[in-house]
Backbone as a ProteinNet text record, in pm:
[ID]
protein_1_A
[PRIMARY]
MATTRTAATHWEGNLMEGKGSVALASSNVGTFDVNWPARAEQPNGVTSPEELIAAAHSSCYSMAFSHGLAGKGYTVAALDTKADVTFQPGEGITGIVLTVKASVPGLSEEDFQAAAEDAKKNCPVSQALAGVKNITLQAELV
[TERTIARY]
15900.4	15875	15979.3	15925.8	16005	16077.9	16201.6	16261.2	16309.4	16321.9	16365.5	16484.7	16592.9	16718.7	16723.7	16782.8	16780.6	16933.4	16976.4	17097.2	17047	17111	17075	17201.1	17197.3	17309.7	17280.8	17372.4	17361.3	17474.8	17435.7	17538.2	17546.6	17656.2	17665.5	17764.8	17724.5	17815.7	17787.4	17870.9	17857.3	17926.5	17929.4	17989.7	18138.7	18207.1	18357.4	18417.7	18371.1	18422.3	18332.3	18212.9	18137.6	18165.3	18092.6	18116.9	17993.9	17995.1	17865.4	17899.4	17800.9	17822.7	17695.3	17722.3	17642.9	17613.7	17492.6	17467.7	17400.2	17448.8	17393.8	17272.9	17159.4	17049	16974.5	16961.1	16892.8	16972.5	17095.2	17166.7	17233.8	17236	17311.1	17453.1	17530.5	17656.9	17772.5	17723.9	17825	17778.4	17847.4	17827	17967.1	17969.2	18093.3	18095.4	18208.4	18215.7	18235.8	18173.7	18185	18217.9	18291.3	18312.9	18363.5	18362.4	18397.4	18550.3	18649.8	18785.3	18796.1	18725.9	18713.3	18657	18585.6	18531.6	18634.3	18681.6	18762.5	18910.1	18960.5	19094.6	19128.9	19208.3	19234.3	19127.6	19095.9	19011.6	19039.7	19155.2	19197.5	19126	19087.7	18994.4	18855.1	18816	18667	18619.3	18479.8	18428.6	18362.6	18316.3	18242.3	18130.4	18023.2	17915.6	17979.7	18087.1	18132.8	18199.6	18260.5	18300.9	18195.3	18075.4	17966.4	17891.4	17896.2	17845.9	17933.3	18056.9	18152.6	18133.2	18112.1	18065.8	17934.6	17855.3	17714	17724.4	17808.6	17810.7	17892.1	18005.5	18075.5	18023.8	17943.6	17873.4	17745.7	17682.6	17566.7	17605.7	17707.9	17763.1	17807.1	17879.9	17920.8	17801.4	17702.6	17584.2	17509.2	17496	17424.5	17514.5	17633.5	17734.4	17725.3	17716.9	17723	17582.6	17491.1	17333	17330.6	17377	17362.9	17447.2	17547.8	17646	17578	17511.6	17442.5	17323.8	17259.3	17145.7	17189.7	17311.6	17368.5	17433	17423	17474.6	17619	17671	17824	17819.9	17911.2	17934.7	18069.4	18063.1	18165.9	18263.3	18399.7	18479.1	18528.3	18556	18592.8	18557.8	18519.2	18484.9	18522.2	18612.2	18655.5	18631.2	18549.8	18507.7	18534.7	18595.3	18641.7	18557.7	18514.4	18444.3	18531.5	18575.6	18647.3	18548.2	18499.4	18407	18476.7	18480.5	18552.4	18446.1	18495.1	18412.2	18498.1	18434.6	18504.2	18417.6	18485.3	18412.9	18354.2	18228.8	18155.5	18096.5	18133.3	18069.9	17992.5	18047.7	17987.8	18063.8	17980.7	18055	18071.7	18187	18231.8	18252.1	18265.2	18295	18307.7	18268.2	18291.9	18355.6	18456.7	18535.2	18513.9	18447	18432.6	18539.1	18614.5	18713.1	18682.2	18661.3	18626.7	18729.3	18770.7	18861.3	18773.2	18751.5	18669.1	18741	18718.1	18749.5	18621.3	18593.3	18461.3	18499.8	18518.8	18551.7	18456.9	18509.8	18439.7	18384.7	18398.7	18339.5	18452.9	18404.2	18505.8	18502.9	18619.2	18649.5	18523.8	18483	18368.9	18245	18215.4	18094.7	18106	18231.1	18277.6	18246.9	18297.5	18296.9	18152	18060.7	17922.2	17835.5	17880.5	17809.5	17848.1	17971.3	18028.5	17960.5	17935.2	17869	17720.4	17666.3	17522.8	17496.5	17595.3	17562.7	17584.5	17677	17694.3	17560.7	17502.7	17378.6	17262.3	17248.8	17130.1	17143.7	17258.8	17278.8	17190.3	17104.8	17025.4	17097.6	17224.6	17285.5	17334.4	17380.8	17421.3	17295.6	17189.2	17053.4	17045	17047	17021.8	17117.1	17237.6	17343.1	17353	17245.8	17245.9	17283.5	17266.6	17288.3	17447.1	17515	17670.6	17705	17766.2	17789.7	17893.8	17983.1	18085.9	18118.6	18046.9	18071	18124.9	18256.5	18325.9	18352.7	18396.4	18409.8	18539.7	18612.6	18748.9	18728.2	18711.9	18680.1	18791.1	18838	18932.9	18897.1	18903.5	18872.2	19009.5	19024.9	19147.3	19142.1
-8719.6	-8634.4	-8665.9	-8701	-8736.4	-8610.1	-8625.5	-8513.7	-8547.6	-8457.4	-8479.9	-8385.2	-8447.1	-8361.5	-8381.2	-8277.7	-8258.1	-8219.9	-8297.3	-8264.8	-8256.3	-8157.7	-8155.2	-8145.8	-8221.9	-8222.3	-8161	-8091.9	-8035.5	-8102.8	-8163.7	-8239.9	-8176.5	-8179.4	-8146.7	-8228.4	-8278.3	-8360.5	-8515.9	-8590.4	-8745.3	-8771.2	-8910.5	-8964.1	-8932.9	-8972.9	-8982.7	-8844.6	-8751	-8610.7	-8515.8	-8545.2	-8430.5	-8407.5	-8306.4	-8270	-8214.4	-8200.6	-8156.5	-8102.9	-8060.3	-8015	-8061.2	-8094.9	-8143.4	-8032.4	-7980.4	-7888	-7943.5	-7916.3	-7975	-7864.5	-7895	-7799.5	-7763.9	-7873.4	-7850.9	-7769.1	-7787.9	-7710.8	-7585.7	-7595.6	-7478.8	-7452.7	-7554.6	-7544.1	-7554.5	-7590.9	-7596.9	-7665.6	-7635.6	-7700.1	-7757.6	-7892.1	-7956.7	-8004	-7999.3	-8042.2	-8193.5	-8262.8	-8407.5	-8444.7	-8555.2	-8598.6	-8736.8	-8807.2	-8926.4	-8958.7	-8886.8	-8907	-8920.9	-8834.6	-8842.2	-8956.4	-9036.4	-9164.2	-9281.6	-9275.7	-9384	-9378.7	-9263.6	-9227.1	-9153.5	-9032.7	-8964.5	-8847.1	-8808.5	-8698.6	-8559.9	-8525.7	-8390.1	-8274.5	-8273.3	-8165.2	-8171.8	-8282.6	-8306	-8423.1	-8418.8	-8523.8	-8632.3	-8727.2	-8843.8	-8897.3	-8953.3	-9017.8	-9118.4	-9170.1	-9266.3	-9183.6	-9075.2	-8993.8	-8939.8	-8905	-8850.8	-8955.9	-9078.2	-9183.1	-9220	-9220.5	-9235.9	-9139.1	-9012	-8896	-8929.9	-8979.9	-9013.4	-9123.3	-9235.2	-9363.5	-9326.7	-9268.3	-9224.4	-9158.9	-9060.5	-8965.2	-9041.6	-9112.9	-9175.8	-9284.1	-9355.7	-9460.3	-9409.1	-9294.4	-9221	-9188.3	-9140.9	-9101.3	-9227.5	-9331.2	-9455.7	-9515.1	-9516.4	-9583.5	-9496.8	-9358.3	-9274.6	-9307.6	-9300.4	-9313.1	-9444.2	-9563.7	-9704.3	-9709.9	-9638.7	-9642.2	-9565.6	-9443.4	-9376.7	-9444.2	-9521.1	-9600.3	-9705.8	-9745.7	-9846.9	-9768.8	-9643.2	-9559.2	-9504.4	-9529.7	-9471.3	-9347.8	-9267.7	-9130	-9146.4	-9124.1	-9123.6	-8996.1	-9026.8	-8918	-8858.8	-8954.6	-8927.9	-9050.6	-9026.9	-9128	-9072	-9147.1	-9109.4	-9216.1	-9200.3	-9292.7	-9248.7	-9365.7	-9322.8	-9440.9	-9415.9	-9500.8	-9498.3	-9616.5	-9619.6	-9705.8	-9625.5	-9683	-9716.5	-9847.3	-9897	-9902.5	-9829.2	-9836.6	-9907	-9994.2	-10063.1	-10041.4	-9966.9	-9935.3	-10068.5	-10063.5	-10178.2	-10265.7	-10256.9	-10338.4	-10254	-10136.2	-10046.3	-10053.5	-10026.5	-10019.6	-10154.2	-10195	-10343.2	-10372	-10267.1	-10277.3	-10143.5	-10158	-10044.4	-10089.2	-10023.1	-10053.9	-9937.7	-9971.4	-9872.5	-9895.6	-9781.1	-9794	-9692.5	-9744.8	-9643.3	-9675.9	-9554	-9552.2	-9472.5	-9520.7	-9460.2	-9463.6	-9364.7	-9353.9	-9334.5	-9456.9	-9462.7	-9509.7	-9422.9	-9454.1	-9562.6	-9662.7	-9777.6	-9875.6	-9869.6	-9969.7	-10091.4	-10199.9	-10324.6	-10346.2	-10413.6	-10440.9	-10531.6	-10626.5	-10716.9	-10636.9	-10547	-10456.5	-10361.7	-10313.9	-10214.5	-10282.4	-10401.7	-10466.4	-10496.9	-10527.7	-10572	-10451.6	-10331	-10205.4	-10151.9	-10187.2	-10137.7	-10213.6	-10349.8	-10430	-10385.3	-10362.8	-10324.5	-10181.3	-10097.5	-9962.8	-9994.6	-10083.2	-10095.5	-10160.1	-10259.7	-10326.7	-10221.9	-10140.5	-10050.5	-9905.8	-9872.7	-9729.9	-9722.8	-9623.5	-9614.4	-9607.6	-9559.8	-9557.8	-9697.4	-9769.7	-9915.3	-9991.4	-9961.1	-10032.7	-9991.2	-9864.8	-9827.3	-9890.2	-9916.6	-9974.9	-10123.7	-10170.5	-10323	-10403.6	-10335.9	-10405.5	-10426.2	-10359.6	-10372.9	-10488.5	-10591.5	-10721.9	-10736.1	-10630.7	-10653.2	-10525.2	-10515	-10394.5	-10456.5	-10397.3	-10462.4	-10350.6	-10390.1	-10302	-10334.7	-10231.4	-10242.9	-10149.3	-10203	-10118.8	-10138.7	-10017.6	-10019	-9927.7	-9978.4	-9908.5	-9845.4	-9714.1	-9656.9	-9588.8
16021	15891.8	15791	15678.5	15566.1	15508	15455.4	15393.6	15248.7	15160.6	15015	15006.5	14955.2	14915.1	14766.7	14713	14573.9	14518.8	14411.1	14334.9	14196.2	14111.6	13987.1	13887.2	13784.2	13681.6	13546.9	13501.1	13362.2	13288.7	13178.9	13092.1	12947.8	12881.9	12746.9	12678.6	12553.9	12475.4	12506.4	12444.7	12470.2	12596.9	12610.3	12751.9	12760.5	12646.3	12668.6	12653.1	12576	12571.6	12635.1	12662.3	12736.6	12880.6	12925.6	13057.1	13120.2	13254.2	13328.7	13455.2	13516.7	13662.6	13739.6	13867.3	13965.5	14077.3	14081.4	14186	14308	14429.8	14554.5	14582.3	14516.7	14511.6	14645.3	14729.1	14851.9	14943.9	14957.1	15060.6	15000.3	14854	14787.3	14825.8	14869.2	14908.8	14801.7	14683.9	14575.4	14454.5	14341.5	14216.8	14178.3	14137	14101.2	13968.7	13909	13772	13770.7	13660.4	13639.2	13502.7	13481.3	13360	13354.4	13230.6	13238.2	13275.7	13232	13284.6	13436.4	13512.9	13652.8	13712.1	13638.2	13671.4	13641	13527.5	13470.5	13464.9	13493.7	13498	13622.2	13600	13719.1	13748.9	13877.9	13895.8	13823.8	13861	13803	13842.7	13962	14027.8	13988.3	13927.5	13885.9	13965.7	14003.8	14083.3	14000.4	14058.2	13983.7	14068.2	14004.7	14081.5	14191.8	14173.6	14271.7	14388.9	14368	14475.5	14554.3	14486.2	14555.3	14641.3	14595.6	14656.3	14785.3	14776.1	14875.4	14992.8	14941.9	15045.5	15115.6	15043.6	15112.2	15206.4	15148.8	15231.8	15358.8	15349.9	15472.8	15572.5	15538	15634.6	15678.8	15615.8	15653.9	15767.6	15727.9	15815.1	15954.4	15944.6	16062.7	16151.6	16099.8	16166	16220.2	16155.5	16196.6	16308.9	16303.3	16392.8	16523	16516.6	16628.7	16703.2	16629.8	16684.4	16746.9	16694.7	16750.4	16884	16888.4	17018.4	17119.5	17079.6	17172.4	17227.6	17154.7	17193.7	17309.8	17296.2	17389.9	17517.2	17526.5	17639.2	17617.8	17500.2	17470.6	17412	17435.8	17371.3	17281.5	17160	17055.2	17084.6	17116.4	17147.1	16980.5	16909.6	16761.2	16672.7	16553.8	16460.5	16320.9	16256.7	16122.4	16021.6	15930.6	15839.7	15694.6	15617.2	15488.7	15395.1	15276.2	15191.6	15055	15029.9	14891	14801.8	14693.5	14602.9	14474.6	14429.7	14317	14194.7	14076.7	13961.2	13847.4	13789.5	13679.8	13553.5	13455.4	13332.6	13269.6	13231.5	13160.4	13260.8	13390.2	13489.5	13599.6	13632.1	13729.8	13852.3	13979.4	14095.4	14147.6	14160	14189	14347.2	14425.4	14559.6	14638.6	14760.5	14851.6	14978.8	15023.6	15149.2	15243.2	15349.9	15455.3	15555.5	15596.8	15696.7	15799.2	15926.4	16049.9	16156	16213.8	16330.4	16439.5	16556.8	16643.1	16789.1	16851.1	16991.6	17071.7	17149.1	17226.7	17373.7	17465.9	17586.2	17653.3	17719.4	17792	17694.9	17566	17477.8	17463.2	17472.1	17448.2	17301.6	17264.3	17126.1	17060.1	17121	17076.9	17042.1	17145.7	17129.8	17026.9	17018.7	16909.8	16765.9	16760	16621.6	16593.7	16692.7	16667.1	16632.6	16706.7	16662.3	16526.2	16488.3	16360.3	16239.6	16255.1	16167	16149.5	16284.3	16278.4	16200.7	16218.5	16150	16013.1	15960.5	15820.4	15758.6	15834.5	15788.5	15786.3	15879.9	15896.9	15845.6	15807.4	15748.6	15629.1	15609.5	15501	15365.1	15363	15230.6	15200.2	15299.4	15285.6	15223.2	15290.4	15242.8	15089	15052.7	14922.5	14812.8	14874.5	14789.7	14788.4	14828.1	14838.9	14713.8	14606.5	14481.9	14455.9	14554.2	14522.9	14587.1	14523	14578.6	14694.4	14682.6	14783	14872.6	14968.1	15078.5	15196.3	15213.8	15336.2	15430.1	15555.9	15671.1	15740.5	15760.3	15839.4	15954.6	16080	16192.5	16299.7	16340	16434.6	16553	16673.7	16804.2	16857.1	16857.7	16897.8	17025.3
[MASK]
++++++++++++++++++++++++++++++++++++++++++++++++++++++++++++++++++++++++++++++++++++++++++++++++++++++++++++++++++++++++++++++++++++++++++++++

């Protein structure tokens, strides 16, 4: 069964001095302020499209990795994933670094690395972000 999730943004003003808010409309869990300085300078309590992409990528990757390991008979004790999305004004998103630390009892380092790469390749958000030229993965089995 297909699902659709919705976020909606209200914006006022021009790019540099304007401001907006993005509402997570499907879940109704919150509305978050967005503006240009949060993208190109310091966040100062305001989010950006890149931070929202990082949230989507880290959570999707974690789900894909956990699912892939379960399919091989492993149970994840703990999985912590961080996504660092780099934005360069005038160029766009220039890179994403996924960093994952996982505790998976009984899993060898070799199988862990293979599963980590497979999750990176097959995570739906990774696939949606295929236009980003440099998506890297740092995976550590703890």
